C-alpha positions, 0 to 999 in steps of 0.5 A, a space after each residue: 499500499 502506498 504512503 498516500 493510500 495509508 493516509 486514506 485509510 487512517 482518515 476513514 478509520 477516524 471519521 468511523 470512530 468519531 460517528 460512533 461515539 456520536 451515536 453513543 451519547 445520542 443513545 444515552 440522551 434518548 434513553 433519558 428522555 424515554 425514562 423521564 417520560 415513562 410513568 413507571 421509571 419517572 419520579 411522580 409529579 402528581 402531588 405538586 399538581 394536585 395538593 394546595 400549597 401550604 401558604 394557600 391553606 393557611 390563607 384559606 383557614 385564617 380567612 374562615 376564621 375571621 367570618 364572624 358567626 354573630 351577624 344574624 339579625 333579629 327576626 321578623 316577628 321580633 320586629 313586628 312586636 316592637 311596640 311603636 314609639 310614644 307607647 304607653 300602658 293602656 287602662 284595664 279598668 273602665 266606666 260602664 255607660 251603656 247609652 246612645 244618642 242620635 239626631 232626629 232628621 239624618 238618623 245618625 247614632 252614637 252608642 257609648 258602651 264605656 269610657 276610661 279616664 286619666 290615659 297616660 301621656 306618652 314622654 315629651 308631652 310634659 306640658 299637655 298632661 299638666 293641663 290636660 286629661 286624655 278619656 278614652 271612649 269606647 263607642 258603636 256608630 250607625 251612620 244614617 241612611 236617610 240623607 247623604 250626610 256621613 257621621 264624622 268624629 269632628 261632630 263629637 266632642 266632650 263637655 266638662 265645663 271648659 269654655 270650649 268643646 273638648 275635641 279628638 286627640 289622635 296622640 295615642 291612636 298608634 298605641 290603641 293600634 298596637 294593642 289591637 284596639 279598633 280606632 274609629 275613623 275620620 268618617 262613616 258613609 251612610 248605612 255604615 256601622 263600625 264600633 271602636 274607641 276615640 280619645 279626647 283631650 278634657 280640660 280641666 283634668 279631674 273634672 266632675 262631669 263629663 258628657 258627650 256631644 253630637 252636633 248635626 249641621 244644618 242639611 237640605 234635602 235636595 229631593 224635597 228642598 227642605 232645610 233642617 236646622 242644626 241639631 245638638 244632642 248630648 249624653 251623660 258620660 260621668 256626674 
């Protein structure tokens, strides 16, 4: 073999050895990659994916413990049972009357069953409580159906010997309603009937006599053209 052929042969051997080394190295890398993908040989990774980190758990625990447990307000029934502002005790003893009055034209009738004197004033009424007495009257109104004139609360007053008639007072109406007492309306239409309570502010306090007065103003019968004069009737309550 000539010297030139020898050199060519040695060069091919060197190149072949180099290629073999590269194949071995590549084979090792491929085996490692396959091992990482093989679930039987790779290290487990499911815990790092599914578990909650310790910091997140602590934060969730702290947040839950910070939620107050006493955040439920009063029940609806308790709120409904609360008395209205200015509520005072109502009387439990009464004076029996059982009498009635009526006018002779329209036919309005007011029947009084009983009364209660010296009702308590709410707080903040010191001046009025010093001069006036609250008197509650239970009555039945029957509005006459002869004419179209209504029976009104403003037509009623209590006479006590004072200069002016004593009129209705609305201060305790919410108290009566809360206690289940029927409060008389401002008026009844002809033919209607109702039993309930009305409170009067009376001067002077502790009057020896009390009388209920019904005033029916003058009315004109449109069907006949007849005019009827004002009529005033009274009913003794006390004295």
